[in-house]
Structures are given as C-alpha cells and as structure tokens.
N, C-alpha and C positions, 0 to 999 in steps of 0.2 A: 504494500500500500504506500501511497505517497500522501503525506499530510503536510500542508503548508500552514504555519502558524499565522493567525490574524495579526495584522499590523494596523493600528488605528490611523485613520486619515491617509492611508496609502493609495486608496483607489482600487485595491485588490481585495477580494474576499478571501478569507482564510478557510481552512477546513480540509476535508478529505478530497483529493483530486482524482485519485485512481484506486480502485480496489485491487487486490492481488489477482493478477491475471497475466497471461502471455501478451507481450507487446511487440509489434513489428518494429524492426530497426528503422531509424530515420533514413530517408532517401532510398528505401528499397522500392523496387518496381511494384506498382499497385497490384495486389492479388498474388504476388510472387515473393512476398517479403520473407526475409530471414527473421527469426525471433531473437529478441534481445536476450542476453545472458548476463550473469553477474560480472563477466569480464568487460562488458560494455560500460559498466559503471565504475570500473577501476581506472580513473583518470587522475592526472596531476591536478591538485587543488591550488587555487580556485580553477574551476573548469565548468564547461557547459555540457549538459546531457539533454538530448532532444527526445521527448516522449509524446507520441500522438500529435506531433506538429508544434508542441510547446517547448520552449527552452527552459531548462532548470539550471540555475547557476549553483553549483555545489561549492560551498565556502569552507566547510570543515566536516569532520567525521567524528563519531563517538568511539569510545574505546572498544565496545563490543564489535563494531565493524572492523576496527584495526586488528583485533585478535582473530576475527574470521579470515580476513585477507591474508594475514601472516601465519595462518594455521596454528594459532596459539603461541607463536614465538613473540614474546614481548620485547626482545632486545632491539627490534627495529624502531620502536617508538618510545622506549624508556631508556634513558641514558644514565648509567650508574654514576658517571663522573659529574653529571649535572645534579644528581641527588646529593652526592658528597659536597658539592659547592653550596647547595642550599643549606645543608646541615652545618657546614663550616660557618656560613654567614649568620645563621640563627644562634649557634652555640658559642660564639666568640667569647673567650675568657671563662668558659665553664668546664674546661677539660677535667680539672681535679674533681669537681662535683659529680660529673657524669661517671668518671671512673669509680668514685666512692659508691654511687648507686649500683653500678654493675657489680662491684665487689660484695655489696650487701646481698644482692640477689644470688650470687654464686656461693651457695651454702656449702658446697663440697670443696671449695677453693681450688677448682681445676682450671680457672681462667677462661671458662666458656659460659655462655648464656643461651637460652632457647630463643626462638623467634618471638614467642609471646613476651618474654622479658625485654627483648629489643624494642618491640612495639610499645610496651608499657613505659620504658625509659624515654623513648622519643616523645610520647604523649605527655609524660610527666613534665617535660620541659616545654609544653605548649607548642609542639610542632606536629602538624598533621601531614602524613603521607598517605596517598591512596593505596589501594590493595596491590595494584601493579607495581608501584614503587617499592613497597615492602617485599614483594616476591622477588623483584630484581635485586634488591639489597641482599636478601638471604641467599639467592643464587650466586651472587658474587662472593659472599663471605662464607658460604657453606658448600664449597665445591666438592667436598667428600660426601655430601648428602647425609650427614649424621644428625641434622636437626639442631645444631648448635653453632655458634660463632665464637672465635677468640676475641673477646671484647677489648683487650689491650691493643692488639693490632688494629682493630676497627677504629678505636679512639685515636691512636697514633696517626692513622691514615687521614682521618677527618681533620685533625688539628695539625 
C-alpha cells in the first residue's frame, strides 16, 4: 500500500493512494506491461518512482526497509565509529565514573559485562541508542559471540 500523509494547506489530499496490488512499470507498452518488483523501488535517495502515471519522490526510508534491503545486515546503515563518537561527545570527563559503574556490575571481577549491563550503563548516563545501534555495538565488542564485552577496552576505546 502507498499512504501519503496529509499536509495542511498543501493543495494535496493525504491518505491511502494505492492498495496492495500488482502495478505495471512506468513507460511499459499498454497491455504488455512488465510488473513492478521490489527492485524497482530500490533507488538512490532522494529519487522518483512512477506508479500508475504519478511521480512519488522518495526522500528517506525507515529502518525496517533498510534491514529488508540489506537482508538483515545492519552494518550498511549503522556505523560503529559514529556511535563511538556520539558516546565520546556525550560522556566527556566521565571515564572514571563509567568504569566504576561497570566494575560494580561485574560481580565476579572478570572484566566483562553483558549486553543488558551495557544498555543499563549507557541509559544511566542519559544516552539513548536505538536497538540497531546497540546490536552493532555488541557485534563489534563481542566478536567471540559469548554475550559479554570487556568493559575496560570498551571505555578505553571510547575515551
């Protein structure tokens, strides 16, 4: 389905434009059209897609679509270095405090914490990461897939 949000005083009505159905590709010979596929919508943004003779300008996409297009691989739209930079900017001057919190959570004194602990520490310092960013961080820092990260190396890298 195609839904266009209403924009007040734009001169265009919003709402549902098209129900889910097969659509003939733009500029196909009448009666002999090829059907559009998901590949016809995979264009560089911003870009224009023609549906039933109407142009639709695609400006952005949501994360569900990005995951679908990339077959679940979030590396193409989540950059761990960017996440590190955001954390570094937010946590300036709090390295000792963050390490102390991690050490308190590390009851067995092994130098590692779980993903839940990482999320809780980041949220404790009023910093929000979305689910994809948290998964990317854990994938970067838990390459052995053990479900834990070495928090001292993590903090040293961030700061």
